[in-house]
C-alpha atoms as one frame of an Amber mdcrd trajectory, in Angstrom:
protein
  -5.145 -42.441  19.784  -4.412 -46.224  19.753  -2.604 -46.101  16.409  -0.594
 -43.098  17.493   0.896 -45.154  20.388   1.620 -48.060  18.255   3.424 -46.119
  15.959   5.422 -44.585  18.755   6.320 -48.347  20.153   7.050 -49.448  16.493
   9.435 -45.971  16.114  11.368 -47.138  19.385  11.488 -50.345  18.325  12.782
 -49.355  14.711  15.771 -47.496  16.534  17.294 -51.006  17.323  18.524 -50.653
  13.668  20.743 -47.686  14.435  21.534 -47.966  18.211  22.994 -50.803  20.266
  20.633 -52.727  22.382  20.821 -51.726  26.096  19.340 -54.696  27.788  19.349
 -58.400  27.278  15.764 -59.184  25.593  16.444 -55.982  23.604  19.298 -57.402
  21.878  17.123 -60.232  20.841  14.785 -58.160  19.519  17.462 -56.315  17.553
  18.127 -59.275  15.911  14.462 -59.824  14.617  14.433 -56.030  13.587  17.201
 -56.033  11.651  17.071 -59.885  10.028  13.728 -59.521   9.333  12.917 -56.342
   8.676  10.089 -56.979   6.257   7.911 -58.250   8.809   8.068 -55.264  11.052
   8.024 -52.724   7.896   4.697 -54.395   7.368   3.368 -54.206  10.401   4.153
 -50.521  10.320   2.814 -50.161   6.490  -0.984 -51.517   8.057  -0.738 -48.844
  10.908  -0.359 -46.431   8.083  -2.642 -47.730   6.203  -5.609 -47.995   8.683
  -4.973 -44.027   9.454  -7.349 -43.353   6.191 -10.208 -44.380   9.097  -8.625
 -43.142  12.250  -8.542 -39.022  12.375  -6.978 -38.175  15.601  -3.676 -37.617
  15.887  -3.372 -38.600  11.908  -0.897 -36.304  10.584   1.644 -36.478  13.602
   1.056 -40.525  13.394   1.449 -40.843   9.745   4.705 -38.758   9.575   6.131
 -40.730  12.700   4.802 -43.995  11.035   6.802 -42.851   7.449   9.938 -42.422
   9.572   9.534 -45.693  10.938   9.160 -47.467   8.114  12.187 -45.539   6.776
  14.377 -46.928   9.590  12.890 -50.597   9.360  13.991 -50.565   5.711  17.328
 -49.109   6.253  19.289 -52.787   6.860  17.894 -53.426   3.287  18.979 -50.359
   1.837  22.291 -50.510   3.594  22.796 -54.266   2.770  22.632 -53.190  -1.384
  25.446 -50.477  -0.588  27.538 -53.037   1.283  26.995 -55.510  -1.735  28.012
 -53.044  -4.350  31.789 -53.392  -2.833  31.993 -56.880  -1.848  32.921 -59.006
  -4.746  35.896 -56.413  -5.803  37.076 -55.955  -2.206  37.099 -59.809  -1.632
  38.795 -60.084  -5.138  41.262 -57.546  -3.986  41.940 -59.134  -0.322  42.417
 -62.567  -1.918  44.184 -61.868  -5.376  41.123 -63.464  -7.109  38.551 -62.561
  -9.653  35.226 -61.490  -8.684  32.616 -63.852  -7.552  29.764 -63.925 -10.313
  26.990 -64.734  -7.793  24.532 -62.251  -6.379  25.670 -61.174  -2.749  21.836
 -59.465  -1.747  18.686 -60.127  -3.037  15.600 -58.629  -1.850  13.639 -61.472
  -3.327  15.718 -64.160  -1.378  14.737 -62.469   2.023  11.234 -64.692   1.274
  12.747 -67.507   0.602  13.009 -70.631   3.530  16.608 -72.390   3.652  17.023
 -75.927   2.683  17.796 -78.661   5.087  20.199 -81.436   4.559  20.180 -84.601
   6.733  23.135 -85.157   9.027  24.621 -88.295  11.129  25.303 -87.703  14.550
  29.108 -89.216  14.807  31.503 -89.662  18.191  34.624 -88.600  17.093  36.731
 -88.757  20.585  36.755 -90.346  23.791  38.435 -88.973  26.471  38.713 -90.696
  30.017  35.840 -88.773  31.376  33.675 -87.944  28.206  33.091 -88.227  24.685
  31.848 -85.635  21.909  30.275 -85.591  19.117  29.890 -83.969  15.701  26.811
 -83.466  13.255  28.498 -84.554   9.813  26.613 -83.283   6.857  27.816 -84.852
   3.603  28.473 -82.771   0.693  25.469 -83.699  -1.732  25.258 -84.955  -4.915
  24.329 -82.555  -7.503  21.713 -83.467 -10.307  21.537 -83.275 -13.986  23.651
 -80.651 -15.564  25.469 -79.740 -12.791  27.182 -83.311 -12.909  30.918 -83.033
 -13.603  31.344 -83.521 -17.557  32.411 -87.219 -18.378  31.611 -88.431 -15.049
  28.732 -90.570 -13.805  27.106 -90.609 -10.285  28.637 -93.637  -9.014  32.104
 -92.031  -9.678  30.919 -88.508  -8.241  29.635 -90.261  -4.790  33.514 -91.219
  -4.241  34.791 -88.242  -4.946  36.832 -86.569  -2.015  35.489 -83.311  -1.097
  36.649 -80.651   1.230  35.722 -80.332   4.830  34.468 -77.652   6.964  34.521
 -77.605  10.762  31.920 -75.199  12.411  32.583 -74.687  16.168  29.383 -73.149
  17.827  28.979 -70.415  20.200  27.620 -69.793  23.629  29.945 -67.987  26.226
  32.392 -71.242  26.221  29.406 -72.746  28.582  26.453 -73.260  26.338  25.221
 -73.909  22.662  25.694 -77.406  20.818  26.623 -78.455  17.467  23.052 -78.046
  16.300  23.251 -73.991  16.627  22.350 -72.257  13.595  22.565 -75.216  11.131
  21.425 -73.388   8.056  24.720 -72.571   6.811  25.763 -76.156   7.448  23.146
 -77.446   5.021  23.691 -74.520   2.658  27.564 -75.221   2.291  26.776 -79.239
   1.991  24.456 -78.553  -0.849  27.362 -76.814  -2.605  29.430 -79.516  -2.265
  31.218 -78.876   0.867  31.606 -81.724   4.185  30.638 -79.931   7.138  31.646
 -81.299  10.735  29.268 -79.207  13.015  31.173 -80.134  16.109  30.530 -80.124
  20.198  33.698 -79.418  22.201  34.234 -79.672  26.129  32.860 -76.674  27.658
  33.270 -74.310  30.909  33.410 -74.352  33.657  34.334 -78.488  34.003  36.650
 -77.944  31.437  38.891 -74.986  30.355  41.123 -73.722  27.572  42.728 -75.047
  25.626  40.473 -78.146  25.640  38.557 -77.045  22.823  41.571 -76.592  20.572
  42.406 -80.125  21.397  38.991 -81.066  20.283  39.449 -79.412  17.020  42.443
 -81.334  16.443  40.838 -85.028  17.484  38.162 -83.557  14.674  40.648 -83.296
  11.850  42.475 -86.522  13.403  38.934 -88.371  12.963  38.451 -87.287   9.625
  41.658 -88.261   8.270  41.102 -91.762  10.073  37.768 -92.190   8.561  38.467
 -90.071   5.056  37.577 -92.960   2.541  34.233 -93.449   4.416  33.254 -89.881
   4.562  34.803 -88.802   1.324  36.666 -86.384   2.788  39.766 -84.298   0.992
  42.310 -84.419   3.771  44.079 -81.744   2.181  41.413 -79.444   2.570  39.943
 -78.196   5.910  38.345 -74.703   6.591  37.619 -73.822  10.420  34.460 -71.545
  10.990  33.468 -70.085  14.560  30.570 -68.071  15.908  31.082 -65.842  18.970
  33.064 -67.792  21.693  33.406 -70.641  19.135  35.311 -68.134  16.948  37.923
 -67.485  19.626  38.481 -71.496  19.781  38.659 -71.714  15.682  40.880 -68.464
  15.679  43.003 -69.770  18.400  43.241 -73.243  16.665  44.087 -71.968  13.273
  46.999 -69.535  14.449  48.437 -72.228  16.836  47.874 -75.492  15.275  50.537
 -75.291  12.005  48.408 -77.631  10.235  49.260 -77.666   6.462  45.551 -79.213
   5.822  44.143 -76.035   7.224  43.451 -73.633   4.349  41.542 -70.786   6.583
  39.631 -69.778   9.462  36.405 -67.450   9.398  35.566 -65.367  12.424  32.217
 -64.693  13.328  32.023 -61.649  15.884  34.704 -63.589  17.885  37.068 -62.441
  20.723  40.004 -62.222  19.244  41.858 -59.962  22.165  41.003 -61.861  25.489
  43.148 -59.345  27.587  41.416 -56.176  25.879  38.334 -57.759  26.336  38.535
 -58.320  30.315  39.648 -55.129  30.733  36.380 -53.481  28.904  33.681 -56.006
  29.813  30.439 -55.968  27.949  26.932 -54.339  29.346  26.036 -56.364  32.376
  22.529 -56.237  31.566  23.324 -58.237  28.662  26.058 -60.664  29.780  28.788
 -60.638  32.733  31.832 -61.497  30.335  34.203 -61.311  33.108  32.306 -64.114
  34.850  32.230 -66.336  31.445  35.865 -65.823  30.648  36.827 -66.429  34.072
  35.400 -69.810  33.876  36.703 -70.590  30.298  40.046 -69.341  31.137  40.560
 -70.217  35.337  40.584 -67.011  37.060  40.481 -63.537  36.781  43.103 -61.687
  34.768  45.043 -60.408  37.959  45.680 -64.242  39.122  46.150 -65.838  35.589
  47.502 -63.008  32.738  49.498 -65.501  31.014  46.660 -67.565  30.333  44.928
 -64.739  28.979  47.520 -63.879  26.743  47.716 -67.729  25.502  44.306 -67.763
  24.568  44.163 -64.175  22.724  44.206 -65.561  18.789  45.875 -62.152  17.554
  48.854 -63.056  20.033  49.517 -65.753  17.576  49.266 -64.230  14.180  52.678
 -64.328  12.168  53.420 -64.226   8.412  52.752 -67.967   8.274  49.133 -67.768
   9.429  46.003 -68.735   7.355  43.987 -66.615   5.063  41.484 -65.097   7.136
  37.582 -64.103   7.060  36.322 -61.682   9.319  32.446 -60.816   9.906  30.992
 -58.564  12.490  28.432 -56.362  13.053  28.803 -52.762  14.104  25.928 -52.646
  16.598  27.411 -55.874  18.666  26.610 -55.715  22.342  28.156 -58.952  23.370
  31.904 -58.951  21.700  32.889 -55.331  20.765  33.968 -54.979  17.023  36.755
 -53.330  18.450  38.193 -57.040  18.464  38.037 -57.605  15.099  39.506 -54.178
  14.599  42.483 -55.529  16.472  42.602 -58.507  14.632  42.534 -56.993  11.277
  45.283 -54.475  12.110  47.483 -57.480  13.191  46.868 -59.581  10.107  47.504
 -56.428   8.058  50.894 -55.906   9.733  52.134 -59.349   8.773  51.025 -59.547
   5.652  48.228 -62.443   5.891  45.678 -62.388   3.221  42.077 -61.559   4.865
  38.916 -59.268   4.498  36.623 -57.715   7.321  32.951 -57.889   6.482  31.490
 -54.943   8.262  27.819 -54.849   8.557  26.685 -51.123  10.079  23.052 -52.096
  11.265  24.106 -55.847  12.462  24.144 -57.501  16.134  25.494 -60.037  17.751
  23.804 -63.487  16.134  22.738 -61.633  12.984  23.072 -64.647  11.173  20.421
 -66.646  12.739  18.466 -65.889   9.178  20.515 -66.978   6.746  18.354 -64.987
   3.965  18.212 -61.732   6.097  20.343 -58.536   4.832  23.211 -59.501   7.262
  22.578 -63.343   6.790  23.038 -63.192   2.740  26.028 -61.124   2.824  27.997
 -63.036   5.137  26.786 -66.424   3.174  28.207 -64.860   0.300  31.474 -64.018
   1.873  31.943 -67.467   3.379  31.196 -69.192   0.048  33.646 -66.674  -1.734
  36.310 -67.558   0.908  35.846 -71.257   0.427  36.204 -70.897  -3.209  39.474
 -68.953  -2.749  40.618 -70.576  -0.514  39.970 -74.668  -1.024  39.102 -73.893
  -5.074  35.905 -74.709  -6.334  33.638 -77.546  -4.799  32.602 -80.236  -7.158
  29.168 -79.155  -6.996  30.065 -75.521  -8.836
């Protein structure tokens, strides 16, 4: 009987692979269910196995367990399905050859992410505060991966592209150490990474974070020799609220050295986002927007337009990579659909990676189904818009 009840609970949990989480704590659980599927599949297999010794409700429990197991494994199956098309689709979107690397591997799910040492640097000082970034220097490859006819001393002096990462947190939380695995991953592949802190609501409001990105690029230029930064090659990567900041900066700064922007599940249309708030059991989206923008839409409508990235898309906008899970309960995928449409209308090179099973924050596990595909997409995008990194 206990086995059957446990399998019922596991079945209900598995539904988070299919349906959107209705509550905050279930959203957190959904990240684990969809990005650590083998953990939950293993628990289900164990409960199926002990059915050999438990007779009561054996058949019903076994049938339910098999259905549950199939659902838990579905993100892996769907990740393979998405990986079949991502190479060709990205090559067509950006007019390049297919990336020869593997987009998704079952065995990679069992690997741990590598870490790179970073240093914290104050990049700007204002009259009332200062902001710092975590700088991950591009790593020196070893042995056969060195560039032919170049010794290590010469290689270390090479200036390499810089990726600026803008964290999420509803414009009022989070910091530069949020989800650092991608920072290390990119540094190990020859990119400098600057994961920044920025001025947050409610004390500071838009466009303060965009000004912080400008200050970051200015600092990188001033210290390019010291940090070995190629000042002609910058990319912005933002997550959630950080994606809104990154997109707005990318489309309004008109910075020639900025080669592209990566949008991880970001709100691109602040006007529409305010009109259709998220589930209040998960987040009071209107409240966080009002704190960041400076009031409700009824009082400051022009400010909502002014911080909607898609309002500034034009034919000179930079290439864009959009990554969004269909089961996102904090930022609706409708934001990405609207941005995708605006980019298409203006003829901007872009690609929208859709992950049917994924929810907000799916990239918490870099080696999970969504984490692997998004990492592949980001690396392919960087190679496309910035050229091959020195470590490749």
